[in-house]
Backbone as JSON, one array per atom type, in Angstrom:
{
  "sequence": "XXXXXXXXXXXXXXXXXXXXXXXXXXXXXXXXXXXXXXXXXXXXXXXXXXXXXXXXXXXXXXXXXXXXXXXXXXXXXXXXXXXXXXXXXXXXXXXXXXXXXXXXXXXXXXXXXXXXXXXXXXXXXXXXXXXXXXXXXXXXXXXXXXXXXXXXXXXXXXXXXXXXXXXXXXXXXXXXXXXXXXXXXXXXXXXXXXXXXXXXXXXXXXXXXXXXXXXXXXXXXXXXXXXXX",
  "N": [[1.0, -0.93, -0.03], [0.39, 2.26, -0.9], [0.6, 5.92, 0.08], [-1.16, 8.09, -2.23], [-0.08, 10.88, -2.93], [2.55, 10.48, -2.99], [5.37, 11.62, -4.81], [6.15, 10.43, -7.71], [8.77, 9.95, -8.68], [10.04, 8.89, -5.95], [8.47, 7.26, -5.3], [8.31, 4.98, -6.96], [10.72, 3.71, -6.33], [12.16, 1.21, -5.05], [14.32, 1.14, -2.9], [13.54, 3.42, -1.2], [11.09, 3.02, 0.54], [8.57, 3.17, -0.01], [6.36, 2.14, -0.68], [4.34, -0.6, 1.5], [3.97, -3.58, 2.48], [1.18, -5.07, 3.27], [-0.44, -7.51, 3.22], [-0.05, -11.15, 2.4], [-2.13, -12.15, -0.22], [-3.97, -15.62, -0.41], [-3.46, -18.48, -2.27], [-5.27, -20.76, -2.79], [-5.85, -24.49, -2.47], [-6.83, -26.12, -5.63], [-8.91, -27.84, -7.87], [-8.37, -30.4, -6.49], [-8.56, -33.94, -6.79], [-8.35, -36.21, -5.42], [-10.02, -36.1, -3.2], [-13.3, -37.14, -2.39], [-16.59, -35.97, -3.35], [-15.66, -33.58, -3.56], [-16.0, -31.19, -5.9], [-14.41, -29.69, -8.48], [-15.2, -27.22, -8.96], [-17.32, -26.66, -6.58], [-14.44, -26.23, -5.34], [-12.73, -24.37, -6.24], [-14.89, -21.85, -5.74], [-14.8, -21.85, -2.98], [-12.34, -21.09, -2.5], [-12.05, -18.76, -3.63], [-13.96, -17.63, -1.99], [-12.57, -17.51, 0.53], [-10.5, -15.63, -0.04], [-11.96, -13.13, -0.39], [-13.01, -12.97, 1.9], [-10.44, -12.23, 3.14], [-9.83, -10.25, 2.15], [-12.0, -8.58, 2.96], [-11.26, -8.24, 5.76], [-8.62, -7.2, 5.54], [-9.6, -4.69, 4.73], [-11.38, -3.33, 6.19], [-10.35, -1.45, 8.15], [-9.98, 0.55, 6.67], [-11.7, 1.46, 5.63], [-13.45, 2.33, 7.72], [-12.05, 4.55, 8.47], [-12.5, 5.76, 6.15], [-14.94, 6.6, 6.67], [-15.31, 8.11, 9.47], [-13.12, 9.11, 9.7], [-9.61, 9.57, 10.66], [-7.28, 10.43, 13.53], [-4.31, 11.65, 12.6], [-0.99, 12.21, 13.5], [1.15, 14.75, 11.36], [3.79, 15.17, 9.26], [4.79, 17.8, 9.69], [4.39, 18.31, 12.62], [1.86, 18.52, 13.5], [-1.6, 17.71, 14.24], [-3.83, 16.18, 12.73], [-7.22, 15.46, 11.34], [-7.74, 12.88, 9.21], [-9.24, 11.33, 6.01], [-9.38, 8.58, 4.56], [-8.78, 7.13, 1.19], [-9.28, 4.68, -1.28], [-8.31, 4.53, -4.29], [-6.79, 3.11, -6.24], [-5.99, -0.04, -7.52], [-3.38, -1.79, -8.14], [-3.1, -4.22, -10.72], [-3.26, -7.05, -12.98], [-5.03, -8.45, -15.87], [-6.22, -11.01, -15.08], [-5.63, -10.97, -12.15], [-7.61, -8.91, -11.5], [-9.71, -9.71, -12.05], [-10.24, -11.49, -10.02], [-10.81, -10.29, -7.47], [-12.75, -8.55, -8.24], [-14.4, -10.67, -8.47], [-15.13, -11.32, -10.47], [-16.01, -13.44, -14.24], [-13.19, -14.62, -16.04], [-13.72, -14.0, -18.8], [-14.7, -11.5, -18.82], [-15.08, -8.16, -18.46], [-13.86, -5.95, -15.6], [-14.92, -3.72, -15.23], [-17.09, -2.68, -16.79], [-20.49, -4.29, -18.07], [-19.98, -5.38, -20.13], [-20.71, -8.1, -22.75], [-18.93, -10.91, -23.23], [-18.23, -11.53, -25.81], [-17.94, -8.85, -26.69], [-16.15, -7.77, -26.21], [-14.0, -6.96, -27.88], [-14.62, -5.04, -29.11], [-15.56, -1.59, -30.91], [-16.7, 1.81, -30.9], [-18.3, 0.68, -29.14], [-20.46, 1.13, -25.57], [-20.91, 0.17, -22.38], [-22.69, 0.19, -19.09], [-21.68, 0.94, -16.15], [-20.51, -1.54, -13.6], [-22.44, -2.17, -11.49], [-22.4, -2.81, -8.34], [-23.92, -2.5, -5.91], [-26.44, -3.73, -6.65], [-25.03, -6.4, -7.4], [-24.47, -7.08, -5.24], [-26.94, -7.35, -3.43], [-28.05, -9.28, -5.12], [-26.37, -11.56, -4.4], [-26.95, -11.77, -2.07], [-29.45, -12.47, -1.7], [-29.06, -14.88, -3.28], [-29.24, -15.01, -6.21], [-28.43, -16.25, -8.62], [-28.98, -16.77, -11.22], [-29.04, -13.67, -12.47], [-26.88, -13.15, -11.6], [-24.96, -14.43, -12.87], [-25.37, -14.07, -15.73], [-24.74, -11.23, -15.83], [-22.12, -11.86, -15.66], [-20.69, -12.27, -13.11], [-19.54, -13.57, -10.2], [-20.8, -15.95, -7.39], [-20.23, -14.64, -4.86], [-19.46, -12.66, -1.9], [-17.91, -10.34, -2.35], [-15.05, -8.69, -0.95], [-14.48, -6.08, -1.48], [-16.61, -4.88, -1.33], [-16.72, -3.8, 1.58], [-15.88, -1.22, 1.61], [-17.01, 2.08, 1.97], [-19.1, 4.25, 0.05], [-17.99, 4.19, -2.54], [-17.05, 3.14, -5.59], [-16.03, -0.06, -6.81], [-15.17, -0.56, -9.57], [-13.66, 1.68, -10.21], [-11.37, 1.33, -9.39], [-9.76, -0.17, -10.86], [-7.3, 0.37, -13.46], [-5.31, 1.19, -16.37], [-3.1, -1.07, -16.63], [0.55, -1.01, -17.19], [2.43, -2.93, -17.51], [1.68, -5.33, -17.49], [-0.23, -4.88, -19.67], [1.14, -3.04, -21.88], [4.01, -3.39, -22.12], [4.46, -6.13, -21.53], [2.61, -6.69, -23.41], [1.54, -5.0, -25.75], [3.98, -4.3, -26.85], [5.75, -6.53, -26.87], [4.72, -7.93, -28.8], [4.6, -6.03, -30.89], [7.69, -6.36, -31.52], [7.87, -8.76, -32.04], [6.72, -9.17, -34.67], [8.55, -7.43, -35.93], [11.32, -7.96, -35.53], [10.64, -10.47, -37.57], [10.43, -9.24, -39.99], [12.42, -7.68, -40.33], [14.5, -9.68, -40.48], [13.47, -11.17, -42.75], [13.91, -9.1, -44.85], [16.48, -8.71, -43.97], [17.96, -7.13, -42.19], [18.66, -6.92, -39.92], [21.06, -6.35, -38.67], [21.23, -3.66, -38.92], [19.09, -2.34, -38.1], [19.92, -3.02, -35.2], [21.85, -1.3, -34.8], [21.09, 1.39, -35.45], [19.11, 1.52, -33.32], [20.72, 0.93, -31.11], [21.98, 3.76, -30.61], [20.36, 5.44, -30.16], [19.12, 8.44, -28.41], [19.36, 8.97, -24.91], [16.09, 8.58, -23.0], [14.21, 11.57, -21.48], [16.59, 11.99, -20.08], [17.77, 9.97, -18.7], [17.16, 7.04, -19.36], [19.28, 5.29, -21.14], [19.76, 3.83, -24.06], [22.26, 1.19, -24.87], [22.84, -0.83, -25.81], [22.05, -3.68, -28.29], [18.94, -4.8, -28.72], [18.21, -7.76, -26.96], [16.57, -10.51, -28.46], [17.59, -9.63, -30.64], [20.13, -9.85, -30.89], [21.05, -12.78, -30.64], [20.16, -13.46, -32.94], [20.82, -14.81, -36.38], [23.3, -12.66, -38.41]],
  "CA": [[-0.09, -0.06, -0.14], [1.05, 3.72, -0.96], [-0.07, 6.83, -0.64], [-0.94, 8.63, -3.48], [0.18, 12.15, -3.13], [4.09, 10.48, -2.94], [5.81, 11.84, -5.89], [6.45, 9.01, -8.72], [10.4, 10.02, -8.68], [9.94, 8.3, -5.12], [7.53, 6.0, -5.21], [8.75, 3.97, -7.88], [12.36, 3.14, -6.29], [12.17, 0.19, -3.85], [15.04, 1.64, -1.98], [12.72, 4.16, -0.61], [9.97, 2.36, 1.08], [6.86, 4.07, 0.01], [5.35, 0.83, -0.44], [4.15, -1.13, 2.22], [2.93, -5.11, 2.47], [-0.14, -5.25, 3.68], [-0.55, -8.88, 3.54], [-0.22, -11.77, 1.11], [-3.32, -12.97, -0.52], [-3.71, -16.81, -0.37], [-3.62, -19.36, -3.2], [-6.2, -22.16, -2.25], [-5.56, -25.69, -3.75], [-7.75, -26.03, -7.05], [-8.97, -29.42, -8.69], [-7.9, -31.63, -5.65], [-9.03, -34.99, -7.4], [-8.34, -37.21, -4.25], [-11.4, -35.96, -2.01], [-14.68, -37.14, -2.74], [-17.65, -35.29, -3.19], [-15.54, -32.31, -3.53], [-16.07, -30.92, -7.02], [-13.53, -28.54, -8.94], [-16.6, -26.08, -8.92], [-16.97, -25.9, -5.49], [-12.88, -25.63, -4.47], [-12.93, -22.82, -6.6], [-15.34, -21.13, -5.16], [-14.39, -21.97, -1.95], [-10.79, -20.28, -2.64], [-12.47, -17.19, -4.22], [-14.28, -16.86, -0.69], [-11.51, -17.2, 1.2], [-9.61, -14.68, -0.58], [-12.64, -12.24, -0.13], [-12.89, -12.95, 3.7], [-9.11, -11.79, 4.12], [-9.8, -8.55, 1.63], [-12.68, -7.36, 3.86], [-10.67, -8.6, 7.17], [-7.71, -5.8, 5.34], [-10.08, -3.26, 4.27], [-12.17, -3.27, 7.28], [-10.21, -0.22, 9.2], [-9.7, 1.71, 5.73], [-13.45, 1.47, 5.45], [-13.95, 2.9, 8.8], [-11.11, 5.55, 8.29], [-13.08, 6.73, 5.38], [-16.54, 7.25, 7.23], [-15.3, 8.38, 10.56], [-11.85, 9.52, 9.67], [-8.78, 9.41, 11.97], [-6.25, 11.5, 13.67], [-2.65, 11.57, 12.35], [0.26, 13.1, 13.59], [1.58, 14.91, 10.18], [5.14, 15.45, 9.29], [5.08, 19.05, 10.55], [4.26, 17.53, 14.15], [0.48, 19.24, 14.06], [-2.41, 16.65, 13.96], [-5.29, 16.59, 11.84], [-8.4, 14.6, 11.02], [-7.04, 12.45, 7.68], [-9.76, 10.33, 5.56], [-8.41, 7.97, 3.48], [-9.63, 6.87, -0.17], [-8.67, 4.02, -2.01], [-8.44, 5.19, -5.39], [-6.45, 2.31, -7.45], [-5.8, -1.15, -7.28], [-2.43, -2.15, -9.21], [-3.03, -5.71, -11.0], [-3.54, -7.44, -14.4], [-6.62, -8.93, -15.52], [-6.73, -12.34, -13.74], [-5.94, -10.56, -10.58], [-8.75, -8.13, -11.2], [-11.25, -10.88, -12.06], [-10.12, -12.63, -8.44], [-10.69, -9.07, -6.89], [-13.58, -8.04, -8.57], [-15.05, -11.63, -8.28], [-16.27, -11.38, -11.97], [-15.27, -14.22, -14.54], [-12.08, -13.92, -16.5], [-13.64, -13.38, -19.67], [-15.84, -10.22, -18.67], [-14.41, -6.69, -18.06], [-14.22, -5.65, -14.35], [-15.18, -2.31, -15.33], [-18.59, -2.59, -17.09], [-21.01, -5.52, -18.22], [-19.63, -5.57, -21.52], [-20.57, -9.6, -23.04], [-17.61, -11.31, -24.01], [-18.19, -11.79, -27.52], [-18.14, -7.92, -27.93], [-14.91, -6.67, -25.5], [-13.13, -6.29, -28.77], [-15.93, -3.97, -30.45], [-15.14, -0.3, -30.62], [-16.51, 2.33, -29.7], [-19.53, 0.33, -27.92], [-20.03, 1.27, -24.5], [-21.98, -0.3, -21.9], [-23.18, 0.89, -18.09], [-20.36, 0.47, -15.65], [-20.84, -2.52, -13.0], [-23.52, -1.9, -10.46], [-21.62, -3.68, -7.28], [-25.02, -2.86, -4.87], [-27.54, -5.15, -7.13], [-24.6, -7.51, -7.25], [-24.8, -7.42, -3.31], [-28.21, -7.76, -3.28], [-28.4, -10.86, -5.71], [-25.56, -12.72, -3.67], [-27.85, -11.91, -0.37], [-30.56, -13.52, -2.2], [-28.68, -16.16, -3.9], [-29.66, -15.05, -7.55], [-27.48, -16.79, -9.64], [-29.45, -16.04, -13.09], [-28.86, -12.72, -12.93], [-25.03, -12.65, -11.48], [-24.11, -15.32, -13.95], [-25.69, -13.13, -17.02], [-23.55, -10.05, -15.66], [-20.46, -12.44, -15.53], [-20.45, -12.25, -11.77], [-19.87, -15.12, -9.09], [-21.57, -15.85, -6.64], [-19.39, -14.31, -3.96], [-19.9, -11.68, -1.37], [-17.35, -9.15, -2.5], [-14.72, -7.99, -0.07], [-14.18, -4.58, -1.76], [-17.89, -4.09, -0.55], [-16.49, -3.24, 2.56], [-15.56, -0.13, 1.39], [-18.39, 2.72, 1.46], [-19.41, 5.54, -0.5], [-17.16, 4.26, -3.52], [-17.37, 2.06, -6.73], [-15.28, -0.91, -7.33], [-15.18, -0.47, -10.69], [-13.08, 2.99, -10.37], [-9.98, 0.92, -8.73], [-8.91, -0.76, -12.4], [-6.51, 1.62, -14.46], [-4.53, 0.1, -17.13], [-1.68, -1.95, -16.49], [1.61, -0.96, -18.08], [3.48, -4.11, -17.24], [1.3, -6.5, -18.84], [-0.83, -4.58, -21.41], [1.92, -2.39, -22.72], [5.3, -3.98, -22.08], [4.23, -7.39, -21.89], [1.72, -7.26, -24.49], [1.8, -4.75, -27.05], [5.51, -4.21, -27.16], [6.38, -7.62, -27.14], [3.9, -8.37, -30.04], [5.34, -5.43, -31.99], [8.9, -6.4, -31.6], [8.15, -10.05, -32.79], [6.58, -8.74, -36.14], [9.72, -6.36, -36.37], [12.57, -9.1, -35.86], [10.38, -11.44, -38.87], [10.14, -8.29, -41.01], [13.67, -7.16, -40.61], [14.98, -11.08, -40.68], [13.26, -11.16, -44.39], [14.81, -8.16, -45.79], [18.09, -9.28, -43.88], [18.38, -5.59, -41.93], [19.02, -6.89, -38.52], [21.99, -5.44, -38.04], [21.2, -2.34, -39.35], [18.27, -2.09, -36.83], [20.88, -3.37, -34.08], [23.07, -0.6, -34.89], [20.55, 2.04, -35.0], [19.0, 1.31, -32.05], [21.96, 1.23, -29.57], [22.37, 4.85, -30.91], [19.15, 6.18, -29.91], [19.64, 9.3, -27.35], [18.23, 8.43, -23.53], [14.98, 8.92, -22.33], [14.31, 12.28, -20.31], [18.16, 11.95, -19.91], [17.54, 8.86, -17.53], [17.54, 5.68, -19.81], [20.45, 5.42, -22.52], [20.03, 2.36, -24.57], [23.83, 1.27, -25.09], [23.11, -2.67, -26.41], [21.15, -3.97, -28.91], [17.57, -6.06, -28.29], [18.71, -9.2, -27.17], [16.42, -11.42, -29.43], [18.35, -9.31, -32.12], [21.72, -10.05, -30.64], [21.08, -14.15, -30.8], [19.47, -13.86, -34.27], [22.17, -14.26, -37.45], [23.86, -11.22, -38.71]],
  "C": [[0.92, 1.24, 0.17], [0.05, 4.55, -0.95], [-0.26, 7.9, -1.89], [-0.43, 10.13, -4.05], [2.1, 12.04, -2.99], [4.72, 10.54, -4.45], [6.32, 10.48, -6.66], [8.33, 8.51, -8.78], [10.7, 8.89, -7.31], [9.81, 7.0, -4.75], [7.48, 4.66, -6.45], [10.09, 2.91, -7.35], [11.86, 2.31, -5.03], [12.57, 0.59, -2.97], [14.37, 2.53, -1.07], [11.93, 3.77, -0.06], [9.03, 2.98, 1.03], [6.0, 3.35, -0.76], [5.72, -0.22, 0.91], [3.36, -2.47, 2.52], [2.41, -4.7, 3.51], [-0.29, -6.71, 3.97], [-0.52, -9.84, 1.58], [-1.7, -12.81, 0.73], [-3.1, -14.6, -0.58], [-3.76, -17.4, -1.67], [-4.67, -19.97, -2.81], [-5.71, -23.05, -3.0], [-6.7, -25.49, -4.79], [-7.76, -27.62, -7.19], [-7.89, -30.28, -7.89], [-8.85, -32.89, -6.27], [-9.4, -35.79, -6.17], [-9.63, -37.1, -3.11], [-12.75, -36.19, -2.51], [-15.66, -36.8, -2.4], [-16.99, -33.73, -2.99], [-15.17, -31.59, -4.94], [-14.84, -29.39, -7.11], [-14.13, -27.07, -8.96], [-16.34, -25.26, -7.75], [-15.47, -25.45, -4.6], [-12.68, -24.22, -5.11], [-13.8, -21.59, -6.24], [-15.13, -20.86, -3.45], [-12.96, -21.21, -1.51], [-11.4, -18.91, -2.87], [-13.36, -16.45, -2.55], [-13.28, -16.35, 0.17], [-10.39, -15.73, 0.76], [-10.39, -13.35, -0.35], [-12.79, -12.11, 1.29], [-11.82, -11.94, 4.25], [-9.1, -10.39, 3.33], [-10.74, -8.21, 2.63], [-11.95, -7.46, 5.21], [-9.57, -7.08, 6.84], [-8.52, -4.6, 5.32], [-11.0, -2.77, 5.39], [-12.17, -1.68, 8.08], [-10.25, 0.79, 8.22], [-10.98, 2.11, 5.62], [-13.93, 2.76, 6.67], [-13.1, 4.62, 8.87], [-11.95, 6.55, 7.57], [-14.35, 6.87, 5.48], [-16.1, 8.14, 7.97], [-13.81, 9.1, 10.48], [-10.82, 9.13, 10.91], [-7.49, 10.15, 12.43], [-4.8, 10.81, 13.77], [-1.99, 12.62, 12.53], [0.98, 13.28, 11.97], [3.03, 14.95, 10.38], [5.59, 16.85, 9.77], [4.7, 18.82, 12.44], [2.68, 17.91, 14.64], [-0.28, 17.53, 13.68], [-3.61, 17.17, 13.32], [-6.07, 15.12, 11.21], [-7.99, 14.23, 9.27], [-8.94, 11.62, 7.6], [-9.28, 10.2, 4.65], [-9.53, 7.37, 2.42], [-8.66, 6.12, -0.81], [-9.11, 4.04, -3.59], [-7.71, 4.39, -6.49], [-6.02, 0.5, -7.09], [-4.55, -1.94, -8.26], [-2.91, -3.69, -9.28], [-3.51, -5.87, -12.45], [-4.75, -8.05, -14.48], [-6.97, -9.98, -14.97], [-6.8, -11.51, -12.34], [-7.15, -9.84, -10.28], [-9.9, -8.93, -11.21], [-11.35, -11.47, -10.85], [-10.53, -11.15, -7.26], [-12.45, -8.66, -6.96], [-14.86, -9.46, -8.82], [-16.17, -11.72, -9.81], [-15.16, -12.88, -13.25], [-14.01, -13.66, -15.67], [-12.21, -13.64, -18.02], [-14.9, -12.23, -20.15], [-14.52, -9.14, -18.33], [-14.91, -6.82, -16.21], [-14.97, -4.23, -14.28], [-16.92, -1.89, -15.85], [-19.19, -4.07, -17.6], [-20.69, -5.74, -19.6], [-19.76, -7.08, -21.93], [-19.22, -9.71, -23.53], [-17.5, -11.68, -25.22], [-18.16, -10.3, -27.92], [-17.07, -7.22, -27.06], [-14.18, -6.12, -26.69], [-13.75, -5.25, -29.77], [-15.99, -2.89, -30.02], [-15.7, 0.63, -31.43], [-18.1, 1.71, -29.52], [-19.37, 0.71, -26.71], [-21.6, 0.31, -23.55], [-22.18, 0.38, -20.06], [-22.07, 0.19, -17.09], [-21.26, -0.53, -14.46], [-21.26, -2.15, -11.79], [-23.32, -2.72, -9.21], [-23.03, -3.21, -5.81], [-25.93, -3.76, -5.31], [-26.45, -6.1, -7.34], [-24.73, -8.14, -5.38], [-25.88, -7.68, -3.19], [-28.66, -9.34, -3.92], [-27.44, -11.82, -5.05], [-26.15, -12.92, -2.48], [-28.67, -12.89, -0.79], [-30.35, -14.74, -3.17], [-29.36, -15.98, -5.54], [-29.0, -15.5, -8.6], [-27.74, -16.58, -11.21], [-28.62, -14.86, -13.1], [-27.43, -12.54, -12.66], [-24.71, -13.15, -12.78], [-24.46, -14.45, -15.63], [-24.55, -11.69, -16.81], [-22.23, -10.34, -15.53], [-19.63, -12.19, -13.88], [-20.38, -13.28, -11.02], [-20.41, -14.96, -8.1], [-20.72, -15.7, -4.81], [-19.46, -12.77, -3.07], [-18.67, -10.88, -1.37], [-16.39, -8.29, -1.33], [-14.46, -6.64, -0.13], [-15.82, -4.04, -1.65], [-18.0, -3.45, 0.9], [-16.44, -1.83, 3.0], [-16.42, 0.67, 1.18], [-18.35, 3.95, 0.92], [-18.18, 5.79, -2.05], [-17.19, 3.14, -4.83], [-16.17, 1.15, -6.82], [-14.53, -0.91, -8.51], [-13.91, 0.23, -10.92], [-11.81, 2.56, -10.0], [-9.02, 0.7, -9.94], [-8.42, 0.36, -13.18], [-5.45, 0.8, -15.36], [-2.94, 0.05, -16.57], [-0.33, -2.24, -17.14], [2.3, -1.98, -18.5], [2.99, -5.04, -18.13], [0.78, -5.97, -20.15], [-0.13, -3.89, -22.15], [3.2, -3.1, -23.28], [5.26, -5.38, -22.38], [3.93, -7.47, -23.02], [1.57, -6.59, -26.07], [3.0, -4.65, -27.85], [5.88, -5.21, -27.92], [6.15, -8.24, -28.93], [4.6, -7.66, -31.18], [6.59, -6.22, -32.28], [9.21, -7.99, -32.36], [7.64, -9.42, -33.89], [7.69, -7.85, -37.08], [10.93, -7.46, -36.88], [11.8, -9.77, -37.29], [10.37, -10.55, -39.83], [11.39, -8.03, -41.28], [14.69, -8.77, -41.07], [14.76, -11.22, -42.75], [14.01, -10.37, -45.5], [16.64, -8.16, -45.18], [18.71, -7.56, -43.43], [18.67, -5.34, -40.31], [19.83, -6.33, -37.97], [21.76, -4.0, -37.89], [20.7, -2.01, -38.32], [18.94, -2.16, -35.59], [21.72, -1.44, -33.87], [21.93, 1.28, -34.63], [19.62, 2.22, -33.71], [20.01, 1.48, -30.84], [22.73, 2.85, -29.77], [21.3, 5.7, -30.39], [19.16, 7.0, -28.42], [18.74, 8.39, -26.36], [17.01, 9.29, -23.4], [14.64, 9.8, -21.54], [15.55, 12.28, -19.59], [18.27, 10.8, -18.72], [18.2, 7.17, -18.18], [18.23, 6.1, -21.01], [20.49, 4.15, -22.88], [21.81, 2.51, -25.5], [23.9, -0.25, -26.12], [21.83, -2.92, -27.22], [20.29, -4.85, -28.25], [18.31, -7.33, -27.92], [18.18, -10.21, -28.03], [16.75, -10.73, -30.85], [19.86, -9.91, -32.06], [21.73, -11.47, -30.94], [20.92, -13.98, -32.25], [20.56, -13.59, -35.03], [22.14, -13.17, -37.88], [24.29, -11.8, -39.79]]
}
């Protein structure tokens, strides 16, 4: 957990200790076939319930602070009433599906059907977690399934006066660096191989100036170094 107003130049350096480990979410056993009568579906549901029970335990104090405020001693020695707000949760798609209790083929932000996720610019209403909480309480599995939501009491519902779908933000590591760029570079490598221009590309790449004066590229891209020149 980190405080949002800490400058990114500090927050992004591990040695600055701007992040505090709050808890490690458990990964329960799944598909244990040795226990009779314990189906894979039941195992997955119980594992998800355990995760959200832990989330509820972790977020309870934050929810109280959001509603009632807490007296905090600030850096200048003055005591002030502070009201915390959870504004983002860093996670990839699969992790978001877990903490928002939605199916892997659905979005945690809106109720877009699985077969229309790639259609643009179609838009759908944001997820209505108040309705989901009521459906879970009444075990209305049909409505939950239609919305792509699993039958579990979501730990995020502990937080008051906020929408869980607002926590989701683009994950640069998985979506951009490990997704789009990796796919793009694979295509570029194939294109340059066909035209026998890998060496030229490496020479240009190694001469690129640093980004904002901080990142200076001095070596060729690893996948190109191992390619035939």
